[in-house]
C-alpha positions in Angstrom: 0.0 0.0 0.0 1.5 3.4 -1.0 0.7 6.8 0.6 -2.0 7.6 -1.9 -4.0 4.3 -1.5 -6.7 6.1 0.5 -7.1 8.8 -2.1 -7.7 6.2 -4.9 -10.1 4.3 -2.7 -12.1 7.5 -1.9 -12.3 8.5 -5.5 -13.4 5.0 -6.6 -16.0 4.7 -3.8 -17.4 8.2 -4.2 -17.8 8.2 -8.0 -19.3 4.8 -8.0 -22.0 6.0 -5.6 -22.7 9.5 -6.8 -23.9 8.6 -10.3 -22.4 11.7 -11.8 -19.6 12.1 -14.4 -16.2 10.9 -13.6 -13.0 12.7 -12.8 -9.3 12.7 -13.6 -7.0 13.9 -10.8 -3.3 14.7 -11.6 -0.9 15.9 -8.9 2.7 17.2 -9.4 5.3 18.2 -6.8 8.6 19.9 -7.8 8.1 19.3 -11.5 7.2 15.6 -11.1 4.0 13.7 -11.3 3.4 12.0 -7.9 -0.2 10.9 -8.4 -2.8 10.4 -11.1 -6.1 8.5 -11.0 -9.3 8.4 -12.9 -12.6 7.4 -11.3 -16.2 7.0 -12.7 -17.2 7.6 -16.3 -16.3 10.4 -18.7 -19.0 9.1 -21.1 -22.0 8.0 -19.0 -24.1 6.5 -21.8 -21.3 4.3 -23.1 -19.6 3.6 -19.7 -16.2 5.0 -20.9 -13.8 6.1 -18.1 -12.0 9.4 -18.2 -9.3 9.3 -20.9 -5.9 10.9 -20.7 -5.6 13.5 -23.4 -9.3 14.3 -23.5 -10.1 18.0 -23.9 -12.2 19.9 -21.4 -13.8 23.3 -21.3 -12.0 24.8 -18.3 -14.3 27.8 -18.0 -13.2 30.1 -15.2 -9.9 28.2 -14.6 -9.0 30.4 -17.6 -8.9 33.4 -15.3 -5.6 32.5 -13.6 -3.9 32.1 -17.0 -5.2 35.5 -18.1 -3.9 37.2 -15.0 -0.5 35.6 -15.4 -0.4 36.9 -19.0 -1.2 40.5 -17.8 1.4 40.2 -15.0 4.0 39.3 -17.6 3.3 42.7 -19.3 3.5 44.4 -15.9 6.9 42.8 -15.3 8.1 44.2 -18.7 7.0 47.7 -17.7 4.3 47.8 -20.4 1.4 47.8 -18.0 0.8 49.1 -14.5 -1.8 47.6 -12.2 -2.5 51.1 -10.9 -3.2 52.5 -14.4 -6.8 53.5 -15.2 -8.5 51.1 -17.6 -9.3 54.0 -19.9 -5.6 54.4 -20.6 -5.9 51.3 -22.8 -9.6 51.2 -23.5 -10.9 54.9 -23.8 -14.6 53.9 -23.7 -14.1 53.1 -19.9 -13.2 56.7 -19.0 -16.7 58.0 -18.2 -18.6 55.1 -16.7 -22.0 55.2 -15.1 -22.9 53.6 -11.8 -26.4 52.1 -11.3 -28.3 53.0 -8.2 -31.6 51.1 -7.9 -33.4 50.0 -11.0 -33.5 53.2 -13.2 -31.1 55.7 -11.5 -27.6 56.3 -12.8 -24.8 58.6 -11.9 -21.3 59.2 -13.3 -18.7 57.1 -11.5 -16.5 59.0 -9.1 -13.7 56.5 -9.1 -11.8 55.5 -12.2 -11.6 51.8 -12.8 -8.0 50.5 -12.5 -6.3 47.5 -14.0 -6.0 46.1 -10.5 -9.8 46.3 -10.2 -10.1 44.0 -13.2 -7.7 41.5 -11.6 -9.6 41.5 -8.3 -13.2 41.7 -9.5 -13.6 45.0 -7.8 -14.4 46.9 -11.0 -18.2 46.9 -10.6 -18.7 44.9 -13.8 -21.6 42.4 -14.1 -21.7 38.8 -15.5 -24.9 39.1 -17.4 -24.4 37.7 -20.9 -27.9 38.5 -21.9 -27.7 42.3 -21.1 -28.8 44.8 -23.7 -25.4 45.8 -24.9 -24.1 42.3 -25.4 -27.3 41.1 -27.0 -27.0 44.0 -29.5 -23.3 43.0 -30.1 -24.4 39.5 -31.0 -27.2 40.8 -33.3 -25.0 43.3 -35.1 -22.2 40.9 -35.7 -24.2 37.7 -36.0 -22.1 36.3 -33.2 -18.7 36.9 -34.8 -17.0 39.6 -32.8 -13.5 40.2 -31.4 -12.2 40.4 -27.8 -11.8 44.1 -28.2 -15.3 44.5 -29.6 -16.7 42.6 -26.6 -15.0 45.0 -24.2 -16.2 48.0 -26.0 -19.8 46.8 -25.9 -19.6 45.9 -22.2 -18.4 49.5 -21.4 -21.9 50.7 -22.4 -23.4 48.9 -19.4 -23.7 50.7 -16.0 -21.5 49.5 -13.1 -22.9 47.8 -10.1 -20.9 50.0 -7.7 -18.1 52.5 -7.6 -14.9 50.8 -8.7 -12.8 49.6 -5.8 -15.6 49.7 -3.3 -17.1 46.2 -3.7 -16.6 42.8 -5.2 -18.7 41.2 -7.9 -17.9 38.1 -10.0 -18.1 39.7 -13.5 -16.6 40.1 -16.9 -13.4 41.6 -15.5 -11.0 39.2 -17.1 -12.6 39.4 -20.5 -11.8 43.1 -20.3 -8.3 42.3 -19.1 -7.8 40.1 -22.2 -8.7 43.1 -24.4 -6.0 45.2 -22.6 -3.5 42.4 -23.2 -4.3 42.7 -26.9 -3.9 46.4 -26.9 -0.6 46.4 -25.0 1.0 43.4 -26.8 -0.3 44.3 -30.3 -1.4 40.6 -30.8 -4.6 38.7 -30.5 -5.1 37.2 -27.0 -4.9 33.7 -28.4 -1.6 34.4 -30.1 -0.2 36.1 -27.0 -0.9 33.1 -24.8 0.5 30.7 -27.4 3.8 32.6 -27.7 4.3 33.6 -24.0 2.8 30.8 -21.9 1.7 27.7 -23.9 4.7 27.2 -26.2 7.3 28.0 -23.5 5.8 25.5 -21.1 5.1 22.8 -23.7 1.3 23.2 -23.5 0.7 21.9 -27.1 -3.0 21.3 -26.9 -4.4 24.5 -25.4 -6.6 27.0 -27.3 -9.8 29.0 -27.2 -10.8 27.4 -30.4 -11.8 23.9 -31.7 -10.0 23.7 -35.0 -9.0 20.6 -36.8 -9.9 17.4 -34.9 -10.1 19.1 -31.6 -13.9 19.1 -31.5 -13.9 15.3 -31.8 -11.6 15.0 -28.7 -13.7 17.0 -26.3 -15.0 15.0 -23.4 -18.8 14.6 -23.3 -20.3 17.4 -21.2 -23.2 17.2 -18.9 -25.4 19.5 -16.7 -26.3 18.7 -13.1 -29.7 19.5 -11.5 -29.2 20.2 -7.8 -32.8 19.8 -7.1 -33.3 16.3 -8.6 -29.8 15.1 -8.9 -30.4 14.4 -12.6 -27.5 14.6 -15.1 -28.3 15.7 -18.7 -25.9 15.5 -21.6 -25.4 18.9 -23.4 -23.3 20.2 -26.3 -19.6 20.5 -25.6 -19.7 24.2 -26.6 -22.9 25.2 -24.8 -22.5 27.3 -21.8 -19.0 28.4 -22.9 -18.6 32.1 -22.3 -19.2 32.8 -26.0 -18.6 31.0 -29.2 -17.8 33.9 -31.6 -15.0 32.8 -33.9 -12.7 35.8 -33.0 -13.6 36.2 -29.3 -11.1 34.8 -26.8 -12.8 34.9 -23.3 -10.1 35.6 -20.7 -12.7 34.8 -18.1 -13.8 31.4 -19.3 -13.0 30.3 -22.8 -9.9 28.0 -22.9 -10.2 24.3 -23.8 -7.3 22.0 -22.9 -6.4 18.6 -21.5 -5.2 17.9 -17.9 -1.7 17.2 -19.2 -1.4 20.9 -20.3 -3.0 22.6 -17.4 -0.8 20.8 -14.9 2.3 22.2 -16.7 1.0 25.7 -16.0 0.0 25.0 -12.4 3.3 23.3 -11.7 5.2 26.3 -13.0 3.4 28.7 -10.7 3.9 26.3 -7.7 7.6 26.2 -8.5 8.4 29.9 -8.6 7.3 30.6 -12.1 9.6 28.1 -13.8 8.2 25.1 -15.7 9.4 21.5 -15.6 11.3 22.2 -18.9 13.2 25.1 -17.4 11.1 27.8 -19.1 10.4 30.8 -16.8 7.1 32.5 -17.5 6.8 34.8 -14.5 8.7 35.8 -11.4 8.3 34.6 -7.8 7.5 38.2 -6.8 4.5 38.4 -9.1 3.3 35.0 -7.8 3.6 36.3 -4.3 1.6 39.3 -5.1 -1.0 37.3 -7.0 -1.6 35.0 -4.0 -2.2 37.8 -1.5 -5.7 38.7 -0.4 -6.8 42.1 -1.7 -10.3 42.4 -0.2 -11.4 44.5 2.7 -14.6 45.9 4.2 -17.5 45.9 1.8 -15.5 44.0 -0.9 -14.8 41.1 1.6 -18.5 41.1 2.7 -19.5 40.7 -1.0 -17.0 37.9 -1.4 -18.4 36.1 1.7 -21.9 36.5 0.2 -20.6 34.8 -2.9 -20.3 31.7 -0.7 -16.8 31.7 0.7 -15.7 30.8 4.2 -13.7 33.1 6.5 -10.0 32.6 6.0 -10.3 32.6 2.2 -9.7 35.8 0.3 -9.3 36.9 -3.3 -6.1 38.0 -4.9 -5.2 38.8 -8.5 -7.6 36.6 -10.3 -7.7 33.7 -7.8 -9.0 32.6 -4.5 -6.4 32.5 -1.8 -5.8 30.9 1.6 -4.8 33.7 3.8 -5.7 32.3 7.2 -5.5 28.5 7.2 -6.6 28.2 10.8 -9.8 30.2 10.2 -10.9 28.2 7.1 -9.8 24.9 8.6 -7.6 24.2 5.6 -4.7 21.7 5.4 -3.4 23.8 2.6 -0.9 26.4 3.8 -1.4 30.1 3.6 -0.3 31.4 0.2 -2.0 28.5 -1.7 -4.2 29.9 -4.5 -6.8 28.4 -6.8 -9.9 28.9 -9.0 -12.1 26.3 -10.7 -14.6 26.4 -13.5 -18.3 26.0 -14.1 -17.8 22.7 -15.8 -16.1 21.1 -12.7 -12.4 21.5 -13.3 -10.5 22.5 -10.1 -6.9 23.5 -9.4 -4.6 24.0 -6.4 -1.3 25.9 -6.7 0.7 25.6 -3.5 4.1 27.4 -3.6 5.0 26.4 0.0 5.0 22.7 -0.9 5.7 23.2 -4.6 2.6 21.2 -5.1 0.0 21.5 -7.9 -3.2 19.6 -8.4 -5.7 19.6 -11.3 -9.0 17.9 -11.5 -10.7 17.4 -14.9 -14.5 17.1 -15.0 -17.2 18.0 -17.4 -20.4 18.5 -15.3 -21.9 22.0 -15.2 -22.8 23.1 -11.7 -21.9 19.7 -10.2 -21.9 18.9 -6.5 -18.1 19.4 -5.9 -18.7 19.9 -2.2 -19.4 16.2 -1.9 -15.9 15.2 -3.0 -13.3 18.0 -3.7 -12.7 19.2 -0.1 -12.4 15.6 1.1 -10.0 14.8 -1.7 -7.8 17.7 -0.8 -7.7 16.7 2.9 -6.7 13.1 1.9 -4.1 14.4 -0.5 -2.6 16.8 2.0 -2.5 14.1 4.7 -0.3 12.0 2.4 2.3 14.4 1.3 
């Protein structure tokens, strides 16, 4: 019996009994794989287990990658986190703040790049709002990242920038800024500066070639009934416009790619192949809680426990005792709507990534327990 026997047993027992889609958990420490195990079924109808190399919509797990890309530009002196967003996107200079249902006033605070990182910009997450519906209609669904950000600027803010927290389209706007600063499409920037250097050969916003055939079947979970329903592999993606790269939720990749990225961050910004994508100082800043007062209250209302905060595009453990976490302070993470989860732990140089394709699945029934078992074994 090895030190991960209990973790395998828990995974097998849990996913045999839950009757939901299966999972693929991969764990690295100091650039080496120390654990990998699949449990349950990737394809429920045909009883096919999770397959290595299968592609998954990672949804909001995209956000950490977007923020690392923007931090690269900050390290090069091409972008400042304290800059106002309108410096790069002029349409964000004179924003309106909504008070009540019909009342609007000019924003007193200028939205900063840091506000985009930390979800304190006041932006909403309503894909069916008037401005975005019009964008879809005018372009027949074929719009760019920059055009998306411009349309979103027509929407009123939920609060004065910097005064609250709301899970919104902040990282989509950050993707547009990356395009402006770098002079490249967001897809090309990521390919050249993160994916290619780390050897992430199968990551993209798009399903070109045979990639669509390799996407794991995707399902939706009904919390009320427990029913699992198969859906299209592109449905519920942030958007499917051919030129739009959603920095908040659009990437599609296999576990083998994401773990290379997570491992690099857990090991000071340097990948297993020796490629350095970001500095330790940026990672340290990224993993610090930035929320206070009303913003922290909003984050708690989002469903988080005391001891967890939010840094630069990720949840963070800032008081392990308060949140009863076996993960050390400085650990950061952010999962996705379709079920993928990640853990980046610079203290132990540990990274973990869970592949899953179940929209709004009951992760509380297995993910916290799996982490406790994992951390008891290392």
